[in-house]
C-alpha positions in Angstrom: -2.9 -18.9 -16.9 -4.4 -22.4 -17.0 -2.1 -25.4 -17.3 1.1 -23.3 -16.8 3.9 -23.0 -14.2 3.4 -19.2 -14.0 3.1 -17.4 -10.7 0.2 -15.2 -9.9 1.0 -11.6 -11.1 1.8 -9.3 -8.3 0.7 -6.1 -10.0 -3.1 -6.6 -10.1 -4.0 -4.9 -6.8 -6.7 -2.2 -7.5 -6.8 -3.0 -11.2 -10.4 -2.0 -11.8 -10.7 -3.3 -15.3 -10.0 -6.9 -14.5 -13.1 -9.1 -14.8 -11.9 -12.7 -15.1 -8.8 -14.4 -13.8 -8.3 -18.2 -14.4 -5.4 -20.2 -13.1 -6.5 -23.8 -13.2 -4.7 -27.2 -13.5 -1.5 -25.2 -13.0 1.7 -25.1 -10.9 3.7 -22.1 -9.6 0.9 -20.4 -7.5 1.7 -21.9 -4.1 1.7 -19.5 -1.1 0.9 -16.5 -3.3 -2.8 -15.7 -3.3 -2.5 -14.7 0.3 1.1 -14.9 1.5 1.5 -17.0 4.7 1.6 -14.8 7.8 0.2 -11.8 6.0 -3.1 -10.5 4.6 -1.4 -9.8 1.2 -4.3 -10.6 -1.0 -3.1 -10.3 -4.6 -6.6 -9.3 -6.0 -7.2 -6.7 -3.3 -9.4 -3.9 -4.6 -10.2 -5.4 -8.0 -13.7 -4.0 -7.9 -14.8 -5.3 -11.4 -13.5 -8.9 -10.8 -16.4 -11.3 -11.5 -14.8 -14.7 -11.7 -11.7 -16.0 -9.9 -10.9 -19.6 -10.3 -7.9 -21.8 -9.2 -9.5 -25.2 -9.8 -6.9 -28.0 -9.3 -4.1 -25.6 -8.7 -2.1 -25.9 -5.4 -2.3 -22.6 -3.5 -0.6 -24.0 -0.4 -1.9 -24.1 3.1 -2.9 -20.5 3.1 -5.5 -18.5 5.1 -8.3 -16.6 3.3 -7.9 -12.9 3.1 -9.6 -10.9 5.8 -12.1 -10.0 3.1 -12.7 -10.9 -0.5 -13.3 -7.2 -1.2 -14.2 -7.7 -4.9 -17.5 -6.0 -5.1 -18.5 -7.6 -8.4 -17.3 -11.1 -7.6 -19.8 -13.8 -8.8 -17.8 -17.0 -8.9 -14.9 -18.1 -6.7 -13.5 -21.6 -7.3 -11.0 -22.9 -4.8 -11.6 -26.7 -5.3 -8.6 -28.9 -5.0 -6.3 -26.1 -4.0 -5.0 -27.2 -0.6 -6.1 -24.0 1.3 -6.6 -24.1 5.0 -8.9 -21.1 5.5 -9.3 -18.9 8.5 -7.6 -15.5 8.8 -4.1 -14.5 9.5 -3.8 -14.5 13.3 -7.4 -15.8 13.8 -8.1 -19.4 13.0 -11.2 -19.8 15.2 -13.3 -20.4 12.2 -12.7 -21.7 8.7 -14.9 -18.9 7.2 -15.4 -15.8 9.3 -18.4 -13.5 9.2 -16.5 -10.8 7.3 -14.8 -13.0 4.8 -17.5 -12.6 2.1 -19.3 -9.6 3.6 -18.3 -7.3 0.7 -18.8 -9.9 -2.1 -22.6 -9.3 -2.1 -22.9 -10.4 -5.8 -21.5 -13.8 -5.0 -23.4 -16.5 -6.9 -21.1 -19.6 -7.0 -18.7 -20.5 -4.2 -16.6 -23.7 -4.4 -14.1 -24.7 -1.7 -12.6 -28.2 -1.5 -9.4 -29.0 0.4 -8.1 -31.7 2.7 -6.1 -29.0 4.6 -9.1 -27.0 5.9 -8.8 -26.2 9.6 -9.7 -29.3 11.6 -12.5 -29.2 14.1 -13.3 -25.6 13.3 -16.6 -24.4 11.8 -18.1 -21.7 9.7 -19.2 -18.6 11.7 -23.0 -18.3 11.9 -23.4 -15.1 9.9 -20.7 -15.9 7.3 -23.3 -15.5 4.4 -25.5 -12.9 5.9 -24.9 -10.5 3.0 -24.7 -13.1 0.2 -28.4 -13.1 -0.7 -27.6 -14.1 -4.3 -25.7 -17.3 -3.4 -26.9 -20.0 -5.8 -24.4 -22.8 -5.6 -22.3 -23.7 -2.6 -19.8 -26.5 -2.7 -17.8 -27.2 0.4 -15.8 -30.3 1.3 -13.1 -30.6 4.0 -12.6 -34.4 3.8 -14.0 -34.9 7.3 -12.3 -32.0 9.0 -14.6 -29.0 9.4 -17.3 -29.3 12.1 -20.0 -27.2 13.7 -23.8 -26.6 13.4 -25.0 -25.1 10.1 -28.8 -25.4 10.7 -29.2 -21.5 10.4 -26.2 -20.8 8.1 -28.2 -20.2 4.9 -31.2 -18.3 6.3 -30.3 -15.2 4.2 -29.7 -17.1 1.0 -33.1 -17.0 -0.6 -31.7 -17.8 -4.1 -29.9 -21.0 -3.0 -30.4 -23.9 -5.5 -27.5 -26.3 -5.0 -25.9 -27.3 -1.7 -23.1 -29.7 -1.9 -21.6 -30.3 1.6 -20.5 -33.9 1.3 -17.8 -35.3 3.5 -17.4 -32.8 6.4 -18.0 -33.2 10.1 -21.0 -30.9 10.4 -23.3 -31.9 13.3 -26.5 -30.9 15.0 -29.9 -30.6 13.3 -30.2 -30.6 9.5 -31.1 -27.2 7.9 -34.9 -27.1 7.3 -34.5 -24.8 4.2 -37.6 -22.7 5.2 -35.6 -19.7 3.9 -34.5 -21.4 0.7 -37.8 -22.2 -1.1 -36.1 -22.6 -4.5 -33.6 -25.3 -3.3 -33.1 -27.9 -6.0 -30.3 -30.2 -4.9 -29.1 -31.0 -1.4 -26.2 -33.3 -0.7 -25.3 -33.5 3.1 -24.0 -37.1 3.1 -21.0 -38.2 5.1 -21.3 -35.8 8.0 -22.4 -36.2 11.6 -25.9 -34.7 11.6 -28.3 -35.9 14.4 -32.0 -35.6 15.1 -34.9 -36.2 12.7 -35.1 -35.5 9.0 -37.5 -32.5 8.6 -40.7 -32.9 6.6 -39.4 -30.2 4.2 -42.7 -28.6 3.7 -43.2 -26.3 0.8 -40.0 -27.2 -1.1 -41.7 -27.6 -4.5 -38.4 -27.4 -6.5 -36.4 -30.0 -4.5 -35.4 -32.9 -6.7 -32.4 -34.6 -5.1 -31.9 -35.2 -1.4 -28.8 -37.1 -0.2 -28.6 -37.6 3.6 -26.8 -40.9 3.9 -24.0 -41.7 6.3 -25.0 -39.5 9.2 -26.4 -40.1 12.7 -30.0 -39.2 12.1 -32.4 -41.1 14.4 -35.7 -40.5 12.6 -37.7 -38.9 9.8 -40.9 -36.9 9.9 -43.5 -37.8 7.3 -42.4 -36.0 4.1 -44.8 -33.3 3.0 -45.9 -33.0 -0.6 -42.6 -32.7 -2.5 -44.0 -32.8 -6.0 -40.6 -32.8 -7.9 -38.5 -35.0 -5.6 -36.9 -37.8 -7.6 -34.2 -39.1 -5.3 -34.4 -39.6 -1.5 -31.4 -41.3 0.1 -31.0 -41.7 3.8 -29.3 -45.0 4.2 -26.7 -45.8 6.9 -28.2 -43.7 9.7 -29.8 -44.6 13.1 -33.5 -44.2 12.3 -35.9 -46.3 14.3 -39.6 -46.8 14.6 -42.1 -46.8 11.8 -41.3 -46.0 8.1 -43.4 -42.9 7.6 -46.0 -42.6 4.9 -44.3 -41.6 1.6 -47.3 -40.9 -0.5 -46.5 -37.2 -0.7 -43.5 -38.1 -2.9 -45.6 -38.4 -6.0 -42.7 -38.2 -8.5 -40.0 -40.1 -6.6 -38.0 -42.6 -8.6 -35.5 -43.8 -6.0 -35.8 -44.3 -2.2 -33.0 -45.8 -0.1 -33.6 -46.2 3.6 -31.3 -49.2 4.0 -29.1 -50.0 7.0 -31.2 -48.2 9.6 -33.3 -49.6 12.5 -36.9 -49.3 11.3 -39.1 -51.8 13.1 -42.5 -51.3 11.4 -44.3 -50.3 8.2 -47.7 -48.7 7.9 -49.8 -50.5 5.3 -50.7 -48.2 2.4 -47.6 -46.0 2.6 -46.2 -47.0 -0.8 -49.3 -47.4 -2.9 -49.2 -44.0 -4.7 -45.6 -43.6 -5.7 -46.3 -44.5 -9.3 -42.9 -43.6 -10.7 -40.9 -45.5 -8.1 -38.3 -47.7 -9.8 -35.9 -48.4 -6.9 -36.6 -49.2 -3.3 -33.9 -50.3 -0.9 -34.9 -51.2 2.7 -32.3 -53.9 3.4 -30.7 -54.2 6.9 -33.6 -53.0 9.0 -35.7 -54.7 11.6 -39.0 -55.2 9.8 -41.4 -58.1 10.6 -42.8 -60.7 8.3 -46.1 -58.8 8.3 -44.3 -55.6 7.4 -42.5 -57.3 4.5 -45.8 -58.8 3.3 -47.6 -55.4 3.4 -44.7 -53.7 1.5 -44.9 -56.2 -1.3 -48.7 -56.1 -1.4 -48.6 -52.2 -1.6 -45.9 -52.2 -4.3 -47.9 -54.8 -6.3 -51.0 -52.6 -6.0 -48.8 -49.6 -7.0 -47.5 -51.5 -10.1 -51.0 -52.6 -11.1 -52.1 -49.0 -11.2 -49.2 -47.8 -13.4 -47.4 -50.8 -14.9 -43.7 -50.1 -15.7 -40.5 -52.1 -16.2 -37.2 -51.9 -14.4 -38.5 -51.9 -10.8 -36.0 -53.1 -8.2 -36.8 -53.9 -4.6 -34.3 -54.9 -1.9 -35.7 -56.2 1.4 -33.0 -58.6 2.5 -31.5 -59.0 6.0 -34.4 -58.0 8.2 -33.7 -59.2 11.8 -36.1 -59.3 14.7 -35.2 -58.6 18.3 -33.8 -62.1 18.7 -31.5 -61.7 15.7 -33.6 -64.1 13.5 -33.8 -63.1 9.8 -37.3 -62.4 8.6 -38.7 -63.4 5.2 -42.0 -62.6 3.5 -44.6 -65.4 3.7 -45.5 -67.5 0.6 
């Protein structure tokens, strides 16, 4: 039903042969998937349904059904649909523990709406039975809050986590239970505390933690495949940790924090590094000198083109801008 003005059919309940339903970039589906004030889920009991997608189709400010009771459901796409989440008569959480309890085959879950319940969270065991979850996209445009540090402990197959632009707070997930994680995007939230060392995440390649309230970072463990490490626009203080464990990193951005020192030797072994941004910190002239010396040693070991370094606007405790020496 893509790119149409058709309504969602009302005669699909318990249709066991239905495997795929697509209703994207369309009009005419508002307030139908779950009728407001009811739990009238139009795909109730469709036990063979594997893919249900309403990408870029306005579904109205509707609740989720009490349960997505589609036992074979693998992909649910509710991006840009305008849904508000919660249950009929219970909007204490955006996603309740039972919402996806029966969808044990769920692999890809996408939810993106500016109408999701404000200042409500995701119930702690919402994904307890979704052990096959591979890709989770969730954006509330700064509305949904709460602590998610333990939310994905049962999701051992998780590879992609895209939770940009919410209001999640508390500690970052440490992903101990997600050893295969490949992509993490938690930027534009309200996370606090320190960035974990992320020990043992040998498949992690992309880490986006910018625009939070993080106040420090533990020395990264050996992350042999990490290519991008972004944690700018936080509140991190103290010494920039040794980053030599990031042997394949290409881009590091720790700008606009409050780092006050650098340990000599910390950047000598990042032989694939092409971009380093440390602007708007509080590093001393000695720190700046040591960074440039280490990066030059790094480059002499493995010469390469296209290397960019930004160290501008380093201010000391008196507000004086620091520069490297001649």
